[in-house]
C-alpha positions in Angstrom: 15.7 -31.4 -3.0 16.8 -27.7 -2.9 15.6 -27.2 -6.5 12.3 -28.5 -5.7 12.1 -26.0 -2.6 12.9 -23.2 -4.9 10.5 -24.3 -7.6 7.9 -24.4 -4.8 8.6 -21.0 -3.6 8.7 -19.5 -7.1 5.3 -21.4 -8.0 3.9 -20.0 -4.8 5.1 -16.7 -4.6 4.8 -15.5 -8.2 1.1 -15.9 -8.5 0.6 -14.7 -5.0 2.6 -11.5 -5.6 0.7 -10.8 -9.0 -2.6 -11.2 -7.3 -1.7 -9.0 -4.4 -0.4 -6.1 -6.7 -3.5 -6.6 -9.0 -5.9 -6.3 -6.0 -3.9 -3.4 -4.7 -4.2 -1.6 -8.2 -7.9 -2.2 -8.4 -8.5 -0.7 -5.0 -10.2 -3.9 -3.7 -7.6 -4.7 -1.0 -4.9 -2.5 0.7 -1.3 -3.5 0.2 -0.4 -3.4 3.6 -3.3 -5.8 4.6 -2.2 -8.1 1.9 1.1 -8.2 3.5 0.0 -8.9 7.0 -2.2 -11.7 5.7 0.8 -13.1 3.7 3.1 -12.9 6.7 0.6 -14.9 8.8 0.3 -17.4 5.8 3.8 -17.7 5.8 4.0 -18.9 9.5 1.3 -21.4 8.6 3.1 -22.5 5.7 6.2 -23.2 7.5 4.6 -25.2 10.1 2.7 -27.2 7.3 5.9 -27.8 5.4 7.5 -29.1 8.6 4.8 -31.8 9.1 5.1 -32.8 5.6 9.0 -32.8 5.2 9.9 -34.1 8.8 9.1 -37.6 9.7 7.9 -38.5 13.2 10.7 -41.3 14.1 13.7 -39.5 12.4 15.5 -36.4 13.2 14.6 -34.5 9.9 17.2 -31.8 10.1 17.1 -31.0 6.5 13.4 -31.0 6.2 13.2 -28.9 9.3 15.5 -26.4 7.7 13.8 -26.3 4.5 10.4 -25.8 6.3 11.9 -22.7 8.3 13.4 -21.4 5.2 9.9 -21.6 3.2 8.2 -19.9 6.1 10.6 -17.2 6.6 10.8 -16.3 2.8 7.0 -16.2 2.6 6.9 -14.2 5.9 9.6 -11.8 4.7 7.7 -11.3 1.4 4.7 -10.3 3.3 6.7 -7.8 5.5 8.0 -6.2 2.6 4.4 -5.9 1.2 3.5 -4.5 4.6 6.2 -1.8 4.7 5.6 -0.6 1.2 1.8 -0.7 1.6 2.1 1.3 5.0 4.5 3.8 3.3 2.1 4.3 0.3 -0.9 4.8 2.6 1.1 7.4 4.6 2.1 9.3 1.5 -1.3 9.2 0.4 -2.6 10.6 3.7 -0.2 13.5 3.6 -1.0 14.4 0.0 -4.7 14.4 0.8 -4.1 16.7 3.9 -2.0 18.9 1.8 -4.7 19.2 -0.7 -7.4 20.1 1.8 -5.1 22.9 3.1 -4.6 24.4 -0.2 
């Protein structure tokens, strides 16, 4: 079951990361905003995975742990995108101010 979870995460995160980077490089969507949306999506995905993996009548501890892991990994990925995008935006802002002074 762990292998399925890792494959699911890879199948989800690799295309999403490629799309986020592609949209950032083309200038269509800022990286920090994509990170925020991905973090929110991670929370929703964790809840959705919990409802799929945990039965109503059973304790479902393994499924709950997997759902939390999926949600946290996607949320951490979004947070990383947010922080990198924020740093890039600040660097760009400082560079533009330096050019305006010169």
